C-alpha positions as CSV (number, residue, x, y, z in Angstrom):
1,M,157.7,-45.3,-5.9
2,S,155.5,-48.3,-5.7
3,I,152.3,-48.6,-3.6
4,D,151.1,-52.1,-2.6
5,M,147.4,-51.5,-2.9
6,S,146.3,-55.1,-2.1
7,A,147.8,-54.7,1.4
8,A,145.9,-51.4,2.0
9,G,142.3,-50.8,3.1
10,N,140.5,-54.0,2.1
11,A,143.4,-56.3,2.6
12,T,141.3,-59.3,3.5
13,S,139.4,-58.9,0.2
14,F,142.5,-59.4,-1.9
15,E,143.9,-62.8,-1.2
16,Q,144.2,-64.0,-4.8
17,L,145.6,-60.8,-6.4
18,D,148.7,-58.8,-5.9
19,V,148.0,-55.2,-6.9
20,D,150.8,-52.5,-7.0
21,W,150.6,-49.0,-8.3
22,N,154.1,-48.0,-9.6
23,C,153.8,-44.2,-9.6
24,D,157.1,-43.7,-11.4
25,E,156.1,-46.0,-14.3
26,G,152.6,-44.8,-14.4
27,T,151.4,-48.4,-14.2
28,V,149.2,-50.5,-12.0
29,W,150.4,-54.1,-11.9
30,C,147.6,-56.7,-11.2
31,L,149.0,-60.2,-10.8
32,M,146.7,-63.3,-10.2
33,K,147.5,-65.9,-7.6
34,P,144.4,-68.1,-7.5
35,R,144.0,-71.0,-5.0
36,P,143.6,-73.9,-4.9
37,R,143.8,-74.3,-8.7
38,P,145.2,-71.7,-11.2
39,C,141.8,-71.0,-12.7
40,F,139.1,-68.2,-12.6
41,N,137.4,-69.3,-9.4
42,P,134.5,-67.2,-8.0
43,Q,136.8,-65.5,-5.4
44,L,139.4,-64.4,-7.9
45,L,136.6,-63.1,-10.2
46,A,135.1,-61.2,-7.2
47,E,138.4,-59.6,-6.3
48,I,139.1,-58.5,-9.9
49,E,135.6,-57.0,-10.0
50,R,136.5,-54.9,-6.9
51,L,139.5,-53.4,-8.6
52,P,137.8,-50.2,-9.7
53,G,136.8,-49.4,-6.2
54,L,140.3,-50.1,-5.0
55,L,141.9,-47.9,-7.6
56,H,139.6,-45.0,-6.7
57,N,140.1,-45.5,-2.9
58,A,143.9,-45.5,-3.5
59,G,143.6,-42.1,-5.3
60,V,144.6,-43.5,-8.7
61,A,141.7,-41.7,-10.4
62,D,142.5,-38.4,-8.6
63,A,146.3,-38.5,-8.9
64,G,148.0,-35.5,-10.4
65,A,148.8,-35.7,-14.1
66,A,152.5,-36.6,-13.5
67,R,151.5,-39.5,-11.3
68,K,148.3,-40.7,-12.8
69,P,148.7,-44.2,-14.2
70,C,148.1,-44.8,-17.9
71,F,148.5,-48.6,-17.9
72,L,147.2,-51.6,-16.0
73,V,149.2,-54.8,-16.5
74,Y,147.3,-58.0,-15.9
75,G,149.5,-61.1,-15.3
76,S,150.2,-64.0,-13.0
77,T,152.6,-64.8,-10.1
78,I,152.5,-68.6,-10.9
79,P,155.6,-69.8,-12.7
80,G,154.7,-71.2,-16.1
81,I,151.0,-70.5,-15.9
82,F,148.9,-67.5,-16.8
83,N,145.6,-69.1,-16.1
84,L,144.1,-72.6,-16.9
85,G,140.6,-71.3,-17.5
86,G,137.2,-71.7,-16.0
87,D,136.6,-73.4,-12.7
88,L,135.8,-76.8,-14.3
89,E,135.2,-78.6,-11.0
90,L,132.5,-76.0,-10.2
91,F,131.0,-76.4,-13.8
92,R,130.8,-80.1,-13.2
93,R,128.9,-79.8,-9.9
94,L,126.5,-77.2,-11.3
95,I,125.8,-79.3,-14.4
96,D,125.2,-82.4,-12.3
97,A,122.8,-80.5,-10.1
98,R,121.1,-78.9,-13.2
99,D,121.7,-75.6,-11.5
100,R,121.1,-73.1,-14.3
101,Q,121.1,-70.1,-11.9
102,G,124.5,-71.1,-10.6
103,L,125.9,-71.4,-14.1
104,E,124.4,-68.1,-15.1
105,E,125.9,-66.4,-12.0
106,Y,129.3,-67.8,-12.7
107,A,129.1,-66.8,-16.4
108,R,128.0,-63.3,-15.6
109,A,130.9,-62.9,-13.1
110,C,133.3,-64.0,-15.9
111,I,132.0,-61.5,-18.5
112,Q,131.8,-58.7,-16.0
113,V,135.6,-59.1,-15.5
114,S,136.2,-59.3,-19.2
115,H,134.2,-56.2,-19.8
116,L,136.1,-54.3,-17.1
117,V,139.5,-55.3,-18.5
118,S,138.5,-54.4,-22.1
119,N,137.2,-51.0,-20.9
120,G,140.2,-50.1,-18.7
121,F,138.2,-50.6,-15.4
122,G,136.2,-47.4,-16.2
123,L,139.4,-45.3,-16.1
124,P,141.6,-43.8,-18.8
125,L,143.9,-46.9,-18.7
126,T,145.3,-49.1,-21.4
127,T,145.1,-52.7,-20.2
128,I,147.9,-55.1,-21.1
129,S,147.8,-58.9,-20.7
130,L,151.3,-60.2,-19.8
131,I,151.2,-63.9,-20.7
132,Q,154.4,-65.6,-19.3
133,G,152.9,-69.1,-19.0
134,T,150.1,-71.4,-20.3
135,A,146.8,-69.8,-20.9
136,L,143.9,-72.2,-21.7
137,G,140.2,-71.8,-22.2
138,G,139.0,-69.0,-20.0
139,G,142.6,-68.2,-19.3
140,M,143.1,-67.3,-22.9
141,E,139.8,-65.5,-23.0
142,G,140.9,-63.4,-20.0
143,G,144.1,-62.5,-21.9
144,L,142.2,-61.6,-25.0
145,A,140.1,-59.1,-23.1
146,A,143.0,-56.6,-22.7
147,N,143.7,-53.8,-25.1
148,L,147.2,-55.1,-25.7
149,I,148.6,-58.7,-25.5
150,V,152.2,-59.4,-24.7
151,A,153.3,-63.0,-24.6
152,E,156.6,-64.7,-24.2
153,R,157.9,-66.9,-27.0
154,G,157.1,-70.6,-26.4
155,V,154.1,-69.9,-24.3
156,N,151.1,-72.2,-25.0
157,M,147.6,-70.8,-25.5
158,G,144.4,-72.5,-26.6
159,L,140.7,-72.9,-26.4
160,P,140.1,-76.6,-25.7
161,E,136.3,-76.4,-25.0
162,V,135.4,-78.1,-28.3
163,L,137.2,-81.2,-27.1
164,F,134.3,-81.8,-24.6
165,N,131.6,-80.5,-27.0
166,L,131.4,-77.0,-25.6
167,F,132.6,-73.6,-26.8
168,P,134.5,-70.7,-25.1
169,G,131.5,-68.6,-24.0
170,M,133.1,-65.8,-21.9
171,G,134.3,-63.4,-24.6
172,A,136.6,-65.4,-26.9
173,Y,134.4,-65.0,-30.0
174,S,133.8,-61.3,-29.4
175,F,137.5,-60.4,-28.8
176,L,138.9,-62.6,-31.5
177,S,136.5,-61.5,-34.1
178,R,137.6,-57.9,-33.6
179,R,141.1,-59.0,-34.4
180,L,140.5,-61.7,-37.0
181,G,137.0,-61.6,-38.5
182,A,134.3,-64.2,-38.0
183,A,135.7,-67.0,-40.3
184,E,139.2,-67.0,-38.8
185,T,137.8,-66.8,-35.3
186,E,135.7,-69.9,-35.8
187,R,138.7,-71.7,-37.3
188,V,140.7,-71.0,-34.1
189,I,137.9,-71.9,-31.8
190,L,136.9,-75.1,-33.6
191,S,140.5,-76.3,-33.9
192,G,140.6,-77.0,-30.1
193,R,144.3,-77.0,-30.5
194,T,147.1,-75.5,-28.4
195,W,149.0,-72.7,-30.2
196,R,152.4,-71.3,-29.6
197,A,152.6,-67.5,-28.9
198,E,154.7,-67.2,-32.1
199,E,151.8,-68.6,-34.2
200,L,149.3,-66.4,-32.5
201,H,151.5,-63.4,-33.2
202,D,151.6,-64.3,-36.9
203,L,147.8,-64.5,-36.9
204,G,147.5,-61.0,-35.3
205,I,146.2,-62.2,-31.9
206,V,149.3,-61.6,-29.8
207,D,150.5,-58.0,-30.3
208,I,154.1,-58.2,-29.0
209,L,156.4,-61.2,-28.5
210,A,158.9,-61.2,-25.7
211,E,161.8,-63.5,-25.1
212,P,161.4,-66.1,-22.4
213,G,161.7,-64.5,-19.0
214,Q,161.7,-61.0,-20.4
215,G,157.9,-60.4,-20.6
216,A,157.9,-57.8,-17.8
217,A,160.9,-56.0,-19.1
218,T,159.3,-55.9,-22.6
219,V,156.1,-54.4,-21.1
220,R,158.1,-51.8,-19.2
221,G,160.0,-50.9,-22.4
222,Y,156.7,-50.5,-24.3
223,I,155.2,-48.4,-21.6
224,A,158.3,-46.1,-21.3
225,E,158.2,-45.6,-25.1
226,R,154.5,-44.8,-25.2
227,R,154.8,-42.4,-22.3
228,R,157.7,-40.6,-24.1
229,R,156.1,-40.5,-27.5
230,S,152.5,-39.2,-28.1
231,P,150.7,-40.6,-25.1
232,N,147.7,-38.4,-25.8
233,T,147.5,-39.8,-29.4
234,M,147.7,-43.4,-28.1
235,M,144.9,-42.9,-25.6
236,A,142.7,-41.1,-28.2
237,L,143.2,-44.0,-30.7
238,Q,142.2,-46.5,-28.0
239,R,139.0,-44.6,-27.5
240,V,138.4,-44.5,-31.3
241,R,139.0,-48.3,-31.5
242,Q,136.4,-48.9,-28.7
243,T,134.0,-46.6,-30.5
244,V,134.3,-48.3,-33.9
245,N,134.4,-51.9,-32.5
246,P,132.9,-51.9,-29.1
247,V,132.4,-55.1,-27.1
248,S,129.3,-54.4,-25.1
249,Y,128.3,-56.1,-21.9
250,R,125.0,-57.1,-23.6
251,E,126.9,-58.9,-26.3
252,L,129.0,-60.8,-23.8
253,E,125.9,-61.6,-21.7
254,E,123.9,-63.0,-24.7
255,I,126.8,-65.3,-25.7
256,A,127.4,-66.4,-22.1
257,L,123.7,-67.4,-21.8
258,I,124.1,-69.5,-25.0
259,W,127.1,-71.1,-23.3
260,V,124.9,-72.0,-20.3
261,D,122.3,-73.7,-22.5
262,A,125.2,-75.6,-24.2
263,A,126.7,-76.6,-20.9
264,L,123.5,-78.1,-19.7
265,G,123.2,-80.1,-22.9
266,L,126.5,-82.0,-22.4
267,S,126.4,-85.8,-22.5
268,D,128.0,-88.1,-20.0
269,R,130.8,-88.8,-22.4
270,D,131.5,-85.0,-22.7
271,L,131.5,-84.7,-18.9
272,R,134.0,-87.5,-18.6
273,I,136.3,-85.7,-20.9
274,M,135.8,-82.5,-18.8
275,D,136.7,-84.6,-15.7
276,R,140.2,-85.3,-17.2
277,L,140.7,-81.5,-17.6
278,V,139.6,-81.0,-13.9
279,R,142.3,-83.5,-12.9
280,S,144.8,-81.5,-14.9
281,Q,143.8,-78.3,-13.1
282,D,144.0,-80.1,-9.7
283,K,147.5,-81.4,-10.6
284,A,148.6,-77.9,-11.5
285,G,147.2,-76.6,-8.2
286,R,149.2,-79.2,-6.2
287,Q,152.4,-78.2,-8.0
288,Q,151.6,-74.5,-7.4
289,S,151.1,-75.2,-3.7
290,R,154.5,-76.8,-3.5
291,Q,156.2,-73.9,-5.3
292,T,154.5,-71.1,-3.3
293,P,153.3,-72.0,0.3
294,D,150.0,-70.4,1.3
295,D,151.7,-68.3,4.0
296,A,154.4,-67.0,1.6
297,R,154.0,-63.8,-0.3
298,P,155.0,-64.4,-4.0
299,A,158.3,-62.8,-4.9
300,R,158.1,-59.6,-7.0
301,S,161.5,-60.2,-8.7
302,T,159.6,-61.5,-11.8
303,L,158.4,-57.9,-12.3
């Protein structure tokens, strides 16, 4: 049985997310559908931040042991795109206005979401990033925040911020360094390059590779196996991992404030390069609108 939680209770509050609780699988599926561009805009961030309340209101936290979900899968409804990163058009306006407070508010919204994902939304949940399309900048950071990363072969991921003289400040360093160590983390960030999922799997960033178009099936197979074999051990090990290598909100916040300082120090040349990326996000948004009209509910067959 599946419960469409985004259509219950606060329906008007969930316009950029599809949220379903599959009771039989023991899984909450949370799929992004941001508008007008496939990026982490303030509304999408606010909706993700409301997820803990939605989960509690839907009875997820109080469900019986046989129905209580153990996993939350975090993905996208947009064909070929997971997420293209921060809201660069908003960044540009705030930088032009020298609006430090606005940049700090946006940065804190981003790290609040990353912290929630990394900590299972305050529930005994394992979070899984299902990356079936391009994940760039903050999009890759959002994927890194999950406890487990599943990506389809051939998917492109990268942190291009260095190309316009900035750095990914919403969690990339924290999450990558837990997987790679500081030196390798800085190599990845400073490269500014786009990586294939296979390369990131070899580096130890992507946990599981799936065949193209089989990401959801691969996640379902992983979940079924974990529920069948030692689910208590897996949850305990996750708690151990978070105890040994915690990513605290304070750590994320301090890095995000460094990012704000760096953003306000960008030159006109740096901002012109950012403008090119803004146009790329806009182009992707127009293509997205043609593929999925605003009044059409995205098909769930991809799940």
